[in-house]
mmCIF file as gemmi writes it, N, C-alpha and C atoms, coordinates in Angstrom:
data_model
loop_
_atom_site.group_PDB
_atom_site.id
_atom_site.type_symbol
_atom_site.label_atom_id
_atom_site.label_alt_id
_atom_site.label_comp_id
_atom_site.label_asym_id
_atom_site.label_entity_id
_atom_site.label_seq_id
_atom_site.pdbx_PDB_ins_code
_atom_site.Cartn_x
_atom_site.Cartn_y
_atom_site.Cartn_z
_atom_site.occupancy
_atom_site.B_iso_or_equiv
_atom_site.pdbx_formal_charge
_atom_site.auth_seq_id
_atom_site.auth_asym_id
_atom_site.pdbx_PDB_model_num
ATOM 1 N N . UNK Axp A 1 ? 63.507 -29.13 -9.27 1 0 ? 1 A 1
ATOM 2 C CA . UNK Axp A 1 ? 63.385 -30.039 -10.678 1 0 ? 1 A 1
ATOM 3 C C . UNK Axp A 1 ? 64.265 -31.459 -9.821 1 0 ? 1 A 1
ATOM 4 N N . UNK Axp A 2 ? 63.518 -32.541 -10.151 1 0 ? 2 A 1
ATOM 5 C CA . UNK Axp A 2 ? 64.231 -33.737 -9.637 1 0 ? 2 A 1
ATOM 6 C C . UNK Axp A 2 ? 64.361 -34.9 -10.895 1 0 ? 2 A 1
ATOM 7 N N . UNK Axp A 3 ? 65.929 -35.038 -10.31 1 0 ? 3 A 1
ATOM 8 C CA . UNK Axp A 3 ? 65.886 -36.478 -11.564 1 0 ? 3 A 1
ATOM 9 C C . UNK Axp A 3 ? 66.093 -38.007 -10.551 1 0 ? 3 A 1
ATOM 10 N N . UNK Axp A 4 ? 65.82 -39.112 -11.566 1 0 ? 4 A 1
ATOM 11 C CA . UNK Axp A 4 ? 66.15 -40.321 -11.068 1 0 ? 4 A 1
ATOM 12 C C . UNK Axp A 4 ? 66.537 -40.741 -12.063 1 0 ? 4 A 1
ATOM 13 N N . UNK Axp A 5 ? 67.535 -41.907 -11.5 1 0 ? 5 A 1
ATOM 14 C CA . UNK Axp A 5 ? 68.075 -42.435 -12.38 1 0 ? 5 A 1
ATOM 15 C C . UNK Axp A 5 ? 67.441 -43.486 -12.292 1 0 ? 5 A 1
ATOM 16 N N . UNK Axp A 6 ? 67.628 -43.943 -14.21 1 0 ? 6 A 1
ATOM 17 C CA . UNK Axp A 6 ? 66.961 -45.686 -14.934 1 0 ? 6 A 1
ATOM 18 C C . UNK Axp A 6 ? 68.11 -46.324 -15.052 1 0 ? 6 A 1
ATOM 19 N N . UNK Axp A 7 ? 67.945 -47.663 -14.483 1 0 ? 7 A 1
ATOM 20 C CA . UNK Axp A 7 ? 68.371 -48.494 -14.59 1 0 ? 7 A 1
ATOM 21 C C . UNK Axp A 7 ? 67.959 -49.49 -15.652 1 0 ? 7 A 1
ATOM 22 N N . UNK Axp A 8 ? 68.087 -49.313 -16.379 1 0 ? 8 A 1
ATOM 23 C CA . UNK Axp A 8 ? 67.341 -49.844 -17.875 1 0 ? 8 A 1
ATOM 24 C C . UNK Axp A 8 ? 68.425 -50.637 -18.794 1 0 ? 8 A 1
ATOM 25 N N . UNK Axp A 9 ? 69.098 -51.879 -19.096 1 0 ? 9 A 1
ATOM 26 C CA . UNK Axp A 9 ? 69.628 -51.707 -20.219 1 0 ? 9 A 1
ATOM 27 C C . UNK Axp A 9 ? 69.04 -51.674 -21.779 1 0 ? 9 A 1
ATOM 28 N N . UNK Axp A 10 ? 67.922 -51.302 -22 1 0 ? 10 A 1
ATOM 29 C CA . UNK Axp A 10 ? 67.42 -51.135 -22.792 1 0 ? 10 A 1
ATOM 30 C C . UNK Axp A 10 ? 67.514 -49.657 -23.324 1 0 ? 10 A 1
ATOM 31 N N . UNK Axp A 11 ? 68.018 -48.353 -22.307 1 0 ? 11 A 1
ATOM 32 C CA . UNK Axp A 11 ? 67.732 -46.888 -22.368 1 0 ? 11 A 1
ATOM 33 C C . UNK Axp A 11 ? 69.546 -46.18 -22.938 1 0 ? 11 A 1
ATOM 34 N N . UNK Axp A 12 ? 69.604 -46.584 -24.275 1 0 ? 12 A 1
ATOM 35 C CA . UNK Axp A 12 ? 71.133 -46.567 -24.863 1 0 ? 12 A 1
ATOM 36 C C . UNK Axp A 12 ? 71.152 -45.236 -25.511 1 0 ? 12 A 1
ATOM 37 N N . UNK Axp A 13 ? 71.829 -44.836 -25.877 1 0 ? 13 A 1
ATOM 38 C CA . UNK Axp A 13 ? 72.541 -43.571 -26.833 1 0 ? 13 A 1
ATOM 39 C C . UNK Axp A 13 ? 71.618 -42.955 -27.424 1 0 ? 13 A 1
ATOM 40 N N . UNK Axp A 14 ? 70.67 -44.016 -28.014 1 0 ? 14 A 1
ATOM 41 C CA . UNK Axp A 14 ? 69.744 -43.558 -29.157 1 0 ? 14 A 1
ATOM 42 C C . UNK Axp A 14 ? 68.682 -42.195 -28.442 1 0 ? 14 A 1
ATOM 43 N N . UNK Axp A 15 ? 68.165 -42.896 -27.227 1 0 ? 15 A 1
ATOM 44 C CA . UNK Axp A 15 ? 67.304 -42.472 -26.349 1 0 ? 15 A 1
ATOM 45 C C . UNK Axp A 15 ? 67.901 -41.155 -25.501 1 0 ? 15 A 1
ATOM 46 N N . UNK Axp A 16 ? 69.171 -41.49 -25.065 1 0 ? 16 A 1
ATOM 47 C CA . UNK Axp A 16 ? 69.88 -39.723 -24.256 1 0 ? 16 A 1
ATOM 48 C C . UNK Axp A 16 ? 69.817 -38.725 -25.508 1 0 ? 16 A 1
ATOM 49 N N . UNK Axp A 17 ? 69.913 -39.396 -26.852 1 0 ? 17 A 1
ATOM 50 C CA . UNK Axp A 17 ? 69.983 -38.153 -27.957 1 0 ? 17 A 1
ATOM 51 C C . UNK Axp A 17 ? 69.026 -37.394 -28.107 1 0 ? 17 A 1
ATOM 52 N N . UNK Axp A 18 ? 67.966 -38.466 -27.79 1 0 ? 18 A 1
ATOM 53 C CA . UNK Axp A 18 ? 66.046 -38.219 -28.311 1 0 ? 18 A 1
ATOM 54 C C . UNK Axp A 18 ? 65.387 -37.618 -27.209 1 0 ? 18 A 1
ATOM 55 N N . UNK Axp A 19 ? 66.12 -37.501 -25.708 1 0 ? 19 A 1
ATOM 56 C CA . UNK Axp A 19 ? 65.728 -36.916 -24.638 1 0 ? 19 A 1
ATOM 57 C C . UNK Axp A 19 ? 66.597 -35.718 -25.022 1 0 ? 19 A 1
ATOM 58 N N . UNK Axp A 20 ? 67.612 -35.387 -25.025 1 0 ? 20 A 1
ATOM 59 C CA . UNK Axp A 20 ? 68.264 -34.287 -25.26 1 0 ? 20 A 1
ATOM 60 C C . UNK Axp A 20 ? 67.66 -33.17 -26.34 1 0 ? 20 A 1
ATOM 61 N N . UNK Axp A 21 ? 67.787 -33.922 -27.14 1 0 ? 21 A 1
ATOM 62 C CA . UNK Axp A 21 ? 66.834 -33.247 -28.174 1 0 ? 21 A 1
ATOM 63 C C . UNK Axp A 21 ? 65.124 -32.834 -28.673 1 0 ? 21 A 1
ATOM 64 N N . UNK Axp A 22 ? 65.033 -33.625 -27.95 1 0 ? 22 A 1
ATOM 65 C CA . UNK Axp A 22 ? 63.209 -33.429 -27.749 1 0 ? 22 A 1
ATOM 66 C C . UNK Axp A 22 ? 62.611 -33.053 -26.531 1 0 ? 22 A 1
ATOM 67 N N . UNK Axp A 23 ? 62.753 -33.646 -25.433 1 0 ? 23 A 1
ATOM 68 C CA . UNK Axp A 23 ? 62.522 -33.349 -24.449 1 0 ? 23 A 1
ATOM 69 C C . UNK Axp A 23 ? 62.526 -32.469 -23.485 1 0 ? 23 A 1
ATOM 70 N N . UNK Axp A 24 ? 64.007 -32.311 -23.335 1 0 ? 24 A 1
ATOM 71 C CA . UNK Axp A 24 ? 64.955 -30.993 -22.777 1 0 ? 24 A 1
ATOM 72 C C . UNK Axp A 24 ? 64.239 -29.799 -23.588 1 0 ? 24 A 1
ATOM 73 N N . UNK Axp A 25 ? 63.875 -29.659 -24.539 1 0 ? 25 A 1
ATOM 74 C CA . UNK Axp A 25 ? 63.544 -27.915 -25.132 1 0 ? 25 A 1
ATOM 75 C C . UNK Axp A 25 ? 61.565 -28.111 -24.423 1 0 ? 25 A 1
ATOM 76 N N . UNK Axp A 26 ? 61.168 -29.285 -24.548 1 0 ? 26 A 1
ATOM 77 C CA . UNK Axp A 26 ? 59.593 -28.919 -24.109 1 0 ? 26 A 1
ATOM 78 C C . UNK Axp A 26 ? 59.967 -28.941 -22.264 1 0 ? 26 A 1
ATOM 79 N N . UNK Axp A 27 ? 60.812 -29.493 -21.186 1 0 ? 27 A 1
ATOM 80 C CA . UNK Axp A 27 ? 60.935 -28.992 -20.324 1 0 ? 27 A 1
ATOM 81 C C . UNK Axp A 27 ? 61.349 -27.401 -20.315 1 0 ? 27 A 1
ATOM 82 N N . UNK Axp A 28 ? 61.758 -27.34 -20.9 1 0 ? 28 A 1
ATOM 83 C CA . UNK Axp A 28 ? 62.177 -25.57 -20.707 1 0 ? 28 A 1
ATOM 84 C C . UNK Axp A 28 ? 61.45 -24.789 -21.179 1 0 ? 28 A 1
ATOM 85 N N . UNK Axp A 29 ? 59.861 -24.656 -22.22 1 0 ? 29 A 1
ATOM 86 C CA . UNK Axp A 29 ? 59.274 -24.255 -23.001 1 0 ? 29 A 1
ATOM 87 C C . UNK Axp A 29 ? 58.367 -24.386 -21.844 1 0 ? 29 A 1
ATOM 88 N N . UNK Axp A 30 ? 57.851 -25.651 -20.752 1 0 ? 30 A 1
ATOM 89 C CA . UNK Axp A 30 ? 56.539 -25.486 -20.005 1 0 ? 30 A 1
ATOM 90 C C . UNK Axp A 30 ? 57.433 -24.646 -18.818 1 0 ? 30 A 1
ATOM 91 N N . UNK Axp A 31 ? 59.144 -24.798 -18.272 1 0 ? 31 A 1
ATOM 92 C CA . UNK Axp A 31 ? 59.371 -24.273 -16.99 1 0 ? 31 A 1
ATOM 93 C C . UNK Axp A 31 ? 59.371 -22.393 -17.378 1 0 ? 31 A 1
ATOM 94 N N . UNK Axp A 32 ? 59.22 -22.342 -18.326 1 0 ? 32 A 1
ATOM 95 C CA . UNK Axp A 32 ? 59.566 -20.505 -18.557 1 0 ? 32 A 1
ATOM 96 C C . UNK Axp A 32 ? 57.682 -19.957 -18.947 1 0 ? 32 A 1
ATOM 97 N N . UNK Axp A 33 ? 57.451 -21.405 -19.169 1 0 ? 33 A 1
ATOM 98 C CA . UNK Axp A 33 ? 55.585 -20.853 -19.08 1 0 ? 33 A 1
ATOM 99 C C . UNK Axp A 33 ? 55.155 -21.042 -17.735 1 0 ? 33 A 1
ATOM 100 N N . UNK Axp A 34 ? 56.013 -21.368 -16.846 1 0 ? 34 A 1
ATOM 101 C CA . UNK Axp A 34 ? 55.221 -21.777 -15.477 1 0 ? 34 A 1
ATOM 102 C C . UNK Axp A 34 ? 55.46 -20.509 -14.778 1 0 ? 34 A 1
ATOM 103 N N . UNK Axp A 35 ? 56.785 -20.023 -14.984 1 0 ? 35 A 1
ATOM 104 C CA . UNK Axp A 35 ? 57.724 -18.818 -14.245 1 0 ? 35 A 1
ATOM 105 C C . UNK Axp A 35 ? 56.804 -17.671 -14.418 1 0 ? 35 A 1
ATOM 106 N N . UNK Axp A 36 ? 56.444 -17.515 -15.759 1 0 ? 36 A 1
ATOM 107 C CA . UNK Axp A 36 ? 55.449 -16.14 -16.251 1 0 ? 36 A 1
ATOM 108 C C . UNK Axp A 36 ? 54.689 -16.113 -15.793 1 0 ? 36 A 1
ATOM 109 N N . UNK Axp A 37 ? 53.966 -17.24 -15.062 1 0 ? 37 A 1
ATOM 110 C CA . UNK Axp A 37 ? 52.186 -17.051 -14.602 1 0 ? 37 A 1
ATOM 111 C C . UNK Axp A 37 ? 51.935 -16.106 -13.699 1 0 ? 37 A 1
ATOM 112 N N . UNK Axp A 38 ? 50.894 -15.78 -13.065 1 0 ? 38 A 1
ATOM 113 C CA . UNK Axp A 38 ? 50.932 -14.761 -11.725 1 0 ? 38 A 1
ATOM 114 C C . UNK Axp A 38 ? 50.438 -16.044 -10.609 1 0 ? 38 A 1
ATOM 115 N N . UNK Axp A 39 ? 50.399 -15.151 -9.766 1 0 ? 39 A 1
ATOM 116 C CA . UNK Axp A 39 ? 50.317 -16.83 -8.755 1 0 ? 39 A 1
ATOM 117 C C . UNK Axp A 39 ? 49.067 -16.978 -8.653 1 0 ? 39 A 1
ATOM 118 N N . UNK Axp A 40 ? 48.322 -15.607 -9.417 1 0 ? 40 A 1
ATOM 119 C CA . UNK Axp A 40 ? 46.682 -16.56 -9.381 1 0 ? 40 A 1
ATOM 120 C C . UNK Axp A 40 ? 46.141 -17.171 -10.23 1 0 ? 40 A 1
ATOM 121 N N . UNK Axp A 41 ? 47.28 -17.618 -10.883 1 0 ? 41 A 1
ATOM 122 C CA . UNK Axp A 41 ? 47.111 -18.106 -12.315 1 0 ? 41 A 1
ATOM 123 C C . UNK Axp A 41 ? 47.127 -19.734 -11.369 1 0 ? 41 A 1
ATOM 124 N N . UNK Axp A 42 ? 48.013 -19.882 -11.192 1 0 ? 42 A 1
ATOM 125 C CA . UNK Axp A 42 ? 48.651 -21.201 -10.688 1 0 ? 42 A 1
ATOM 126 C C . UNK Axp A 42 ? 47.275 -21.645 -9.308 1 0 ? 42 A 1
ATOM 127 N N . UNK Axp A 43 ? 46.479 -22.16 -9.195 1 0 ? 43 A 1
ATOM 128 C CA . UNK Axp A 43 ? 45.883 -22.31 -7.779 1 0 ? 43 A 1
ATOM 129 C C . UNK Axp A 43 ? 46.537 -23.985 -7.128 1 0 ? 43 A 1
ATOM 130 N N . UNK Axp A 44 ? 47.634 -23.769 -6.899 1 0 ? 44 A 1
ATOM 131 C CA . UNK Axp A 44 ? 48.272 -24.71 -6.002 1 0 ? 44 A 1
ATOM 132 C C . UNK Axp A 44 ? 49.684 -25.067 -6.667 1 0 ? 44 A 1
ATOM 133 N N . UNK Axp A 45 ? 50.232 -26.949 -7.004 1 0 ? 45 A 1
ATOM 134 C CA . UNK Axp A 45 ? 51.286 -26.609 -7.456 1 0 ? 45 A 1
ATOM 135 C C . UNK Axp A 45 ? 51.178 -27.724 -8.914 1 0 ? 45 A 1
ATOM 136 N N . UNK Axp A 46 ? 51.899 -27.311 -9.948 1 0 ? 46 A 1
ATOM 137 C CA . UNK Axp A 46 ? 52.08 -27.616 -10.946 1 0 ? 46 A 1
ATOM 138 C C . UNK Axp A 46 ? 53.321 -28.731 -11.37 1 0 ? 46 A 1
ATOM 139 N N . UNK Axp A 47 ? 53.624 -29.685 -11.662 1 0 ? 47 A 1
ATOM 140 C CA . UNK Axp A 47 ? 54.437 -30.379 -11.953 1 0 ? 47 A 1
ATOM 141 C C . UNK Axp A 47 ? 54.294 -30.416 -13.802 1 0 ? 47 A 1
ATOM 142 N N . UNK Axp A 48 ? 55.708 -31.236 -13.919 1 0 ? 48 A 1
ATOM 143 C CA . UNK Axp A 48 ? 55.988 -31.672 -15.33 1 0 ? 48 A 1
ATOM 144 C C . UNK Axp A 48 ? 56.508 -33.116 -15.145 1 0 ? 48 A 1
ATOM 145 N N . UNK Axp A 49 ? 55.675 -34.292 -15.528 1 0 ? 49 A 1
ATOM 146 C CA . UNK Axp A 49 ? 56.59 -35.352 -14.94 1 0 ? 49 A 1
ATOM 147 C C . UNK Axp A 49 ? 57.098 -36.124 -16.26 1 0 ? 49 A 1
ATOM 148 N N . UNK Axp A 50 ? 58.602 -36.702 -16.52 1 0 ? 50 A 1
ATOM 149 C CA . UNK Axp A 50 ? 58.954 -37.19 -17.678 1 0 ? 50 A 1
ATOM 150 C C . UNK Axp A 50 ? 59.06 -38.547 -17.706 1 0 ? 50 A 1
ATOM 151 N N . UNK Axp A 51 ? 58.259 -39.514 -17.985 1 0 ? 51 A 1
ATOM 152 C CA . UNK Axp A 51 ? 58.217 -40.951 -17.401 1 0 ? 51 A 1
ATOM 153 C C . UNK Axp A 51 ? 59.186 -41.449 -18.808 1 0 ? 51 A 1
ATOM 154 N N . UNK Axp A 52 ? 60.034 -42.72 -18.018 1 0 ? 52 A 1
ATOM 155 C CA . UNK Axp A 52 ? 60.359 -43.504 -19.464 1 0 ? 52 A 1
ATOM 156 C C . UNK Axp A 52 ? 59.367 -44.169 -19.529 1 0 ? 52 A 1
ATOM 157 N N . UNK Axp A 53 ? 58.818 -45.02 -20.279 1 0 ? 53 A 1
ATOM 158 C CA . UNK Axp A 53 ? 57.901 -45.784 -20.639 1 0 ? 53 A 1
ATOM 159 C C . UNK Axp A 53 ? 58.836 -47.321 -21.215 1 0 ? 53 A 1
ATOM 160 N N . UNK Axp A 54 ? 59.986 -47.29 -21.727 1 0 ? 54 A 1
ATOM 161 C CA . UNK Axp A 54 ? 60.738 -48.597 -21.983 1 0 ? 54 A 1
ATOM 162 C C . UNK Axp A 54 ? 60.992 -48.476 -23.159 1 0 ? 54 A 1
ATOM 163 N N . UNK Axp A 55 ? 60.902 -47.566 -24.19 1 0 ? 55 A 1
ATOM 164 C CA . UNK Axp A 55 ? 60.929 -47.454 -24.954 1 0 ? 55 A 1
ATOM 165 C C . UNK Axp A 55 ? 61.127 -46.036 -25.647 1 0 ? 55 A 1
ATOM 166 N N . UNK Axp A 56 ? 60.176 -44.845 -24.813 1 0 ? 56 A 1
ATOM 167 C CA . UNK Axp A 56 ? 60.151 -43.586 -25.272 1 0 ? 56 A 1
ATOM 168 C C . UNK Axp A 56 ? 59.583 -42.848 -24.14 1 0 ? 56 A 1
ATOM 169 N N . UNK Axp A 57 ? 59.586 -41.564 -24.131 1 0 ? 57 A 1
ATOM 170 C CA . UNK Axp A 57 ? 59.248 -40.86 -23.369 1 0 ? 57 A 1
ATOM 171 C C . UNK Axp A 57 ? 58.163 -40.552 -23.231 1 0 ? 57 A 1
ATOM 172 N N . UNK Axp A 58 ? 57.17 -40.147 -21.846 1 0 ? 58 A 1
ATOM 173 C CA . UNK Axp A 58 ? 55.648 -39.789 -22.398 1 0 ? 58 A 1
ATOM 174 C C . UNK Axp A 58 ? 55.916 -38.213 -20.994 1 0 ? 58 A 1
ATOM 175 N N . UNK Axp A 59 ? 55.071 -37.163 -21.207 1 0 ? 59 A 1
ATOM 176 C CA . UNK Axp A 59 ? 55.411 -36.357 -20.395 1 0 ? 59 A 1
ATOM 177 C C . UNK Axp A 59 ? 53.928 -35.955 -19.427 1 0 ? 59 A 1
ATOM 178 N N . UNK Axp A 60 ? 53.599 -35.564 -18.726 1 0 ? 60 A 1
ATOM 179 C CA . UNK Axp A 60 ? 52.262 -35.553 -18.205 1 0 ? 60 A 1
ATOM 180 C C . UNK Axp A 60 ? 52.341 -34.165 -17.045 1 0 ? 60 A 1
ATOM 181 N N . UNK Axp A 61 ? 51.2 -33.261 -17.935 1 0 ? 61 A 1
ATOM 182 C CA . UNK Axp A 61 ? 51.257 -32.174 -16.779 1 0 ? 61 A 1
ATOM 183 C C . UNK Axp A 61 ? 50.523 -32.128 -15.619 1 0 ? 61 A 1
ATOM 184 N N . UNK Axp A 62 ? 51.034 -31.776 -14.519 1 0 ? 62 A 1
ATOM 185 C CA . UNK Axp A 62 ? 49.954 -32.318 -13.102 1 0 ? 62 A 1
ATOM 186 C C . UNK Axp A 62 ? 49.669 -30.765 -12.496 1 0 ? 62 A 1
ATOM 187 N N . UNK Axp A 63 ? 48.691 -30.624 -12.024 1 0 ? 63 A 1
ATOM 188 C CA . UNK Axp A 63 ? 48.462 -29.807 -11.002 1 0 ? 63 A 1
ATOM 189 C C . UNK Axp A 63 ? 47.483 -30.056 -9.518 1 0 ? 63 A 1
ATOM 190 N N . UNK Axp A 64 ? 48.003 -29.94 -8.399 1 0 ? 64 A 1
ATOM 191 C CA . UNK Axp A 64 ? 47.386 -29.997 -7.66 1 0 ? 64 A 1
ATOM 192 C C . UNK Axp A 64 ? 47.47 -29.062 -6.949 1 0 ? 64 A 1
ATOM 193 N N . UNK Axp A 65 ? 46.312 -29.192 -5.85 1 0 ? 65 A 1
ATOM 194 C CA . UNK Axp A 65 ? 45.483 -27.686 -5.349 1 0 ? 65 A 1
ATOM 195 C C . UNK Axp A 65 ? 46.305 -28.077 -3.541 1 0 ? 65 A 1
C-alpha cells in the first residue's frame, strides 16, 4: 500500500471525512476480496488506485499481467 501527499488548498476537512467514511471502507473491501483470491485467480498484479480529482475521489481497479 502506498500513499502520496496531496498539496491542494482545495482539499479540506470535508474531503478528509468523505475519504474516511466512503473510500476507506471500499479499500478494505477490495483488500479482503483480493486476499481471499487464490493464486490462479489473479493473473499478475492487481491494484486499486484512489485518485483525487480536485473536488472528489475516483477509484480505478487495474490488473497487470
